[in-house]
VOPA-18719 format. One line per 2 residues: number of its first residue (from 1); their letters; for each residue x negated, y, z of C-alpha. Coordinates in steps of 0.02 Angstrom, whole numbers, always signed. Layout:
NUM) A) X,Y,Z | ...
***
This chain:
1) MK) -8013,+364,-1124 | -8070,+190,-1183
3) LR) -7943,+54,-1173 | -8029,-71,-1282
5) VE) -8203,-153,-1263 | -8298,-161,-1427
7) NM) -8397,-338,-1388 | -8422,-470,-1254
9) AD) -8579,-400,-1204 | -8491,-247,-1131
11) EH) -8349,-340,-1077 | -8459,-454,-965
13) GQ) -8559,-296,-910 | -8402,-220,-838
15) KW) -8356,-388,-752 | -8528,-382,-676
17) DR) -8515,-205,-625 | -8348,-240,-536
19) CL) -8398,-404,-460 | -8556,-322,-388
21) AD) -8452,-170,-332 | -8312,-270,-247
23) TA) -8448,-376,-155 | -8533,-227,-87
25) VK) -8380,-152,-25 | -8313,-307,+71
27) TV) -8483,-344,+141 | -8509,-171,+197
29) TG) -8321,-174,+279 | -8352,-349,+360
31) LG) -8514,-280,+434 | -8424,-124,+501
33) VG) -8288,-230,+575 | -8428,-356,+644
35) VV) -8506,-200,+729 | -8359,-130,+801
37) FS) -8295,-304,+866 | -8471,-332,+942
39) VL) -8484,-170,+1036 | -8313,-166,+1095
41) FF) -8275,-352,+1122 | -8418,-468,+1146
43) KR) -8555,-365,+1223 | -8662,-320,+1096
45) RT) -8698,-489,+1034 | -8751,-506,+854
47) WP) -8637,-661,+791 | -8482,-558,+767
49) IS) -8591,-449,+633 | -8649,-594,+540
51) FG) -8478,-668,+539 | -8410,-523,+478
53) SG) -8525,-496,+346 | -8521,-672,+298
55) LG) -8331,-663,+264 | -8359,-502,+162
57) LG) -8492,-581,+60 | -8388,-738,+37
59) MG) -8228,-641,-8 | -8327,-560,-142
61) YA) -8400,-708,-211 | -8237,-790,-222
63) NC) -8156,-648,-313 | -8310,-645,-434
65) QH) -8290,-839,-476 | -8092,-793,-505
67) DF) -8147,-639,-611 | -8273,-737,-725
69) RS) -8184,-907,-729 | -8018,-826,-818
71) PY) -8088,-745,-969 | -7902,-698,-1040
73) LI) -7855,-607,-881 | -7817,-419,-939
75) HG) -7861,-280,-804 | -7714,-154,-828
77) RM) -7759,+15,-856 | -7610,+78,-957
79) VK) -7436,+124,-876 | -7280,+74,-972
81) VR) -7168,+226,-996 | -6973,+172,-983
83) TR) -6842,+292,-1050 | -6662,+293,-1004
85) CS) -6526,+267,-1118 | -6394,+400,-1125
87) VC) -6256,+302,-1178 | -6272,+150,-1080
89) ER) -6366,+220,-929 | -6502,+97,-921
91) FL) -6680,+100,-931 | -6754,+42,-1100
93) T) -6922,-45,-1093
***
């Protein structure tokens, strides 16, 4: 498992990959919700589909902006193991 990024280009590429994947998932989810609402509630009109897709695209864009504007944000990949002290019955970090 690779825990450390070797250079800034790799880190920037990973941010772009996360950004595009997150935006695609949110846009497709918004599209799906828009289709369901269009069929069930709005007599097959197209505006719920556009609205849902736009919401998903906007949320993805906002997340990308936040990710690129916070260069020191560390995405957690490690789990800290806590051990229990047998003498004092507390967790040690």
